[in-house]
C-alpha positions as CSV (number, residue, x, y, z in Angstrom):
1,X,-0.4,69.0,172.1
2,X,-1.5,67.0,169.2
3,X,-5.1,66.9,167.8
4,X,-7.5,65.3,169.9
5,X,-9.5,62.2,167.5
6,X,-13.3,63.3,167.5
7,X,-14.3,60.5,169.1
8,X,-18.0,60.1,170.5
9,X,-19.8,58.3,174.2
10,X,-15.5,58.1,175.1
11,X,-16.5,57.9,178.7
12,X,-20.1,57.3,178.3
13,X,-19.2,53.7,178.2
14,X,-17.5,50.4,178.3
15,X,-18.2,50.4,174.6
16,X,-15.5,51.2,172.4
17,X,-15.8,54.9,170.4
18,X,-14.6,54.5,166.6
19,X,-12.5,56.9,164.4
20,X,-13.8,56.9,160.7
21,X,-10.5,56.2,159.0
22,X,-11.9,56.0,155.3
23,X,-15.2,57.5,153.5
24,X,-17.8,55.0,155.7
25,X,-15.5,52.6,157.2
26,X,-15.0,52.7,161.2
27,X,-12.1,51.8,162.7
28,X,-12.4,50.7,166.6
29,X,-10.3,52.5,168.7
30,X,-8.4,49.9,170.9
31,X,-8.3,46.9,168.9
32,X,-7.4,43.6,170.2
33,X,-3.8,41.8,168.6
34,X,-3.5,38.8,168.1
35,X,0.7,39.0,168.2
36,X,3.2,38.5,170.8
37,X,1.5,36.5,173.3
38,X,-2.0,37.4,172.8
39,X,-3.6,34.4,171.1
40,X,-6.5,34.8,169.1
41,X,-7.8,30.8,170.4
42,X,-7.6,32.3,174.4
43,X,-8.9,36.0,173.7
44,X,-10.9,36.9,171.0
45,X,-14.3,35.2,171.7
46,X,-14.0,36.7,175.6
47,X,-13.0,40.3,173.4
48,X,-16.0,40.3,170.8
49,X,-18.5,39.1,173.7
50,X,-17.5,41.9,175.9
51,X,-18.3,44.3,173.1
52,X,-21.5,42.8,172.1
53,X,-24.3,45.8,170.6
54,X,-20.9,47.2,169.1
55,X,-18.1,46.4,166.5
56,X,-15.5,44.7,168.2
57,X,-11.9,45.6,166.2
58,X,-9.1,42.8,165.7
59,X,-5.8,43.6,164.8
60,X,-3.7,40.3,163.0
61,X,-1.2,39.5,160.1
62,X,-0.4,37.0,157.0
63,X,2.7,36.9,158.8
64,X,1.9,36.3,162.6
65,X,0.7,32.7,161.5
66,X,-2.5,33.1,163.3
67,X,-5.1,33.5,160.9
68,X,-6.9,30.1,160.8
69,X,-7.6,30.9,164.3
70,X,-8.6,34.6,163.7
71,X,-11.2,33.5,161.3
72,X,-12.2,30.2,163.8
73,X,-12.3,33.0,166.4
74,X,-15.1,35.5,164.8
75,X,-16.9,32.5,163.8
76,X,-17.2,30.4,167.1
77,X,-17.9,34.1,169.0
78,X,-21.5,34.1,167.1
79,X,-21.1,37.6,165.8
80,X,-22.2,39.0,162.7
81,X,-19.3,40.2,160.1
82,X,-20.6,43.8,160.0
83,X,-19.6,43.7,164.5
84,X,-16.0,42.7,163.9
85,X,-13.6,44.9,162.4
86,X,-11.2,42.4,160.9
87,X,-7.2,45.0,160.2
88,X,-4.7,42.8,158.9
89,X,-1.2,42.7,157.3
90,X,0.7,41.4,154.4
91,X,4.4,41.3,153.7
92,X,6.5,43.4,151.5
93,X,7.0,40.6,148.7
94,X,7.2,40.6,144.9
95,X,3.4,39.5,144.6
96,X,1.1,41.1,147.6
97,X,-1.8,40.1,145.7
98,X,-1.0,36.5,146.0
99,X,-0.6,37.1,149.8
100,X,-3.6,39.3,150.1
101,X,-5.5,36.3,148.9
102,X,-4.1,33.9,150.5
103,X,-4.4,35.7,153.9
104,X,-7.9,36.4,153.5
105,X,-8.7,32.8,152.8
106,X,-6.4,32.1,155.9
107,X,-9.4,33.8,157.6
108,X,-12.6,32.2,155.5
109,X,-13.2,36.2,154.7
110,X,-14.0,37.8,151.1
111,X,-13.0,41.2,152.8
112,X,-11.2,42.5,154.9
113,X,-12.1,46.1,157.0
114,X,-8.1,47.1,156.7
115,X,-5.4,45.6,154.8
116,X,-1.6,47.2,155.7
117,X,1.2,46.8,153.8
118,X,3.6,45.7,157.0
119,X,7.0,47.3,157.2
120,X,9.2,48.9,154.1
121,X,11.5,47.8,152.1
122,X,13.0,50.8,149.5
123,X,11.3,53.7,147.9
124,X,10.5,52.0,144.7
125,X,9.1,48.6,146.2
126,X,7.5,50.2,148.5
127,X,5.5,52.3,146.0
128,X,4.9,49.3,143.7
129,X,3.4,46.5,146.9
130,X,1.2,50.1,147.9
131,X,-0.3,49.8,144.3
132,X,-1.4,46.2,145.2
133,X,-3.3,46.9,148.0
134,X,-4.7,50.1,145.7
135,X,-6.0,47.5,143.3
136,X,-7.1,44.7,146.1
137,X,-9.1,47.8,147.7
138,X,-10.4,48.4,143.6
139,X,-11.0,44.8,144.3
140,X,-13.5,44.7,147.0
141,X,-11.1,42.8,148.9
142,X,-10.6,45.5,151.2
143,X,-12.7,48.5,152.7
144,X,-9.3,50.4,153.0
145,X,-5.6,50.3,153.0
146,X,-2.8,51.3,155.1
147,X,1.1,50.8,155.9
148,X,2.9,49.8,159.0
149,X,6.0,50.5,160.5
150,X,7.0,53.6,157.6
151,X,9.4,56.5,158.6
152,X,8.2,59.7,157.7
153,X,10.4,60.4,155.3
154,X,9.5,57.1,153.3
155,X,5.0,58.0,154.7
156,X,6.0,61.1,152.2
157,X,7.8,59.4,149.8
158,X,4.9,56.7,149.8
159,X,2.5,60.3,149.1
160,X,4.2,61.1,145.6
161,X,3.1,57.9,144.4
162,X,0.0,57.3,146.0
163,X,-3.5,57.5,144.2
164,X,-5.3,56.2,147.7
165,X,-4.0,58.2,151.1
166,X,-3.1,55.4,153.4
167,X,-6.2,55.3,155.8
168,X,-4.0,53.8,158.6
169,X,-0.1,54.2,159.9
170,X,0.6,51.5,162.0
171,X,3.9,52.5,163.9
172,X,5.3,51.8,167.3
173,X,4.3,54.2,170.1
174,X,4.5,54.0,174.4
175,X,4.4,56.2,177.0
176,X,8.1,57.6,176.5
177,X,8.7,56.3,173.0
178,X,6.8,58.6,170.6
179,X,8.0,59.5,167.1
180,X,6.4,63.2,167.5
181,X,6.9,63.6,163.5
182,X,5.8,61.2,162.1
183,X,2.5,61.3,163.9
184,X,2.1,64.9,163.2
185,X,2.9,64.2,159.7
186,X,-0.4,61.6,159.4
187,X,-2.2,63.5,161.0
188,X,-1.7,66.5,159.0
189,X,-2.9,64.2,156.5
190,X,-5.8,62.7,157.3
191,X,-4.0,59.0,158.2
192,X,-5.1,57.6,161.0
193,X,-2.2,57.0,163.9
194,X,-2.1,53.6,165.2
195,X,0.0,52.3,168.1
196,X,1.8,49.2,168.9
197,X,4.1,48.0,171.6
198,X,1.8,49.6,174.1
199,X,2.2,48.4,177.1
200,X,5.2,46.4,176.7
201,X,7.2,49.7,175.7
202,X,5.7,51.3,178.4
203,X,7.3,51.9,182.1
204,X,4.5,51.5,184.5
205,X,7.1,51.9,187.3
206,X,7.8,55.3,186.5
207,X,6.7,57.7,189.0
208,X,4.5,60.2,186.3
209,X,2.6,57.0,185.5
210,X,2.0,55.4,189.2
211,X,0.8,59.3,190.2
212,X,-1.6,59.4,187.5
213,X,-2.9,56.0,188.2
214,X,-3.2,57.2,191.6
215,X,-5.0,59.4,190.8
216,X,-7.8,58.1,188.9
217,X,-8.1,55.1,190.7
218,X,-7.0,52.7,187.7
219,X,-3.8,50.8,187.1
220,X,-0.8,51.8,185.2
221,X,-1.6,49.6,182.4
222,X,-4.8,51.9,181.9
223,X,-2.8,55.4,182.0
224,X,-0.8,53.4,179.2
225,X,-3.7,53.0,176.8
226,X,-5.2,56.6,177.8
227,X,-1.8,58.3,176.9
228,X,-2.8,56.6,173.4
229,X,-6.0,57.9,173.0
230,X,-5.4,61.1,174.5
231,X,-2.8,61.1,172.1
232,X,-5.0,61.4,168.9
233,X,-4.1,57.8,167.8
234,X,-6.0,54.1,167.7
235,X,-4.3,51.2,169.1
236,X,-3.0,47.3,169.1
237,X,-3.0,45.1,172.4
238,X,-3.5,42.3,173.6
239,X,-4.6,40.1,176.5
240,X,-2.5,36.8,177.6
241,X,-2.9,33.4,176.8
242,X,-4.1,32.5,179.9
243,X,-7.4,32.1,179.9
244,X,-8.3,32.5,183.5
245,X,-6.9,35.8,183.3
246,X,-8.5,37.2,180.0
247,X,-11.7,38.1,181.5
248,X,-10.1,40.9,183.8
249,X,-7.7,42.0,181.3
250,X,-10.5,42.2,178.3
251,X,-11.9,44.4,181.2
252,X,-9.5,46.4,182.3
253,X,-8.7,47.2,178.7
254,X,-12.2,48.4,177.9
255,X,-12.3,50.3,181.2
256,X,-9.9,53.1,179.8
257,X,-13.0,55.1,178.5
258,X,-14.3,55.2,182.2
259,X,-11.7,58.7,182.6
260,X,-9.5,61.1,180.7
261,X,-6.5,62.4,181.1
262,X,-6.3,66.4,181.9
263,X,-3.7,68.2,180.1
264,X,-1.0,68.8,183.2
265,X,-1.5,64.5,183.5
266,X,-0.7,64.1,179.5
267,X,2.1,66.8,179.8
268,X,3.8,65.2,182.3
269,X,3.3,62.0,180.6
270,X,4.8,63.5,176.9
271,X,7.7,64.7,178.9
272,X,8.4,60.8,180.1
């Protein structure tokens, strides 16, 4: 079993616990993804308001082409900037700094909480593009930097030249689909692993998933999400594009901190 995150008050309330991804930078374990059918125009305000008094995480990207909507959602929520953790991603292009500045301009923000390099290319280009993110960090355009969808060898290669260890590595992860070597490598190098494809990649009809859900009187969706937390990762998940269901989906997502998988249940899900 991989190491767990040191999460405080995981079971105490519906507020989302955080993990320190860089010195003084605390990222929520559960973040609202704004990609692939999860519209920020629909989901952001309910998501942020449901976590009033704590920090709400938002996961977006320049190439989701929804940055203006995300920025408007922060304003519309009425929340203080410090109450929203904003993760964004920039594509691996020749001039990464231009994309960083354009991203922030569209968001209407002076600073992101973390910016990831969205997908790897070659070893040499990865090093150059990540160096641009290191420059953005030095310029206070972001509080932390990271990467997305790198293989274990690509993460290892990047560490040869990186002056700042990536705070986060976001990659595909779900029940039935885990890159255990990548997760272990990141955790060994103090890189927080963030999962995407958590729900779409999880077979909710699987007998183990169904049995665990029944044992805790929760939904299979919640089991798929809780698996990520109990594997020591953070995640981004959506709440859809339907205003009539966004409140119930938000509550369902936030409800994963009301229970915890047993060691035996986690082993069963690991075996899927």
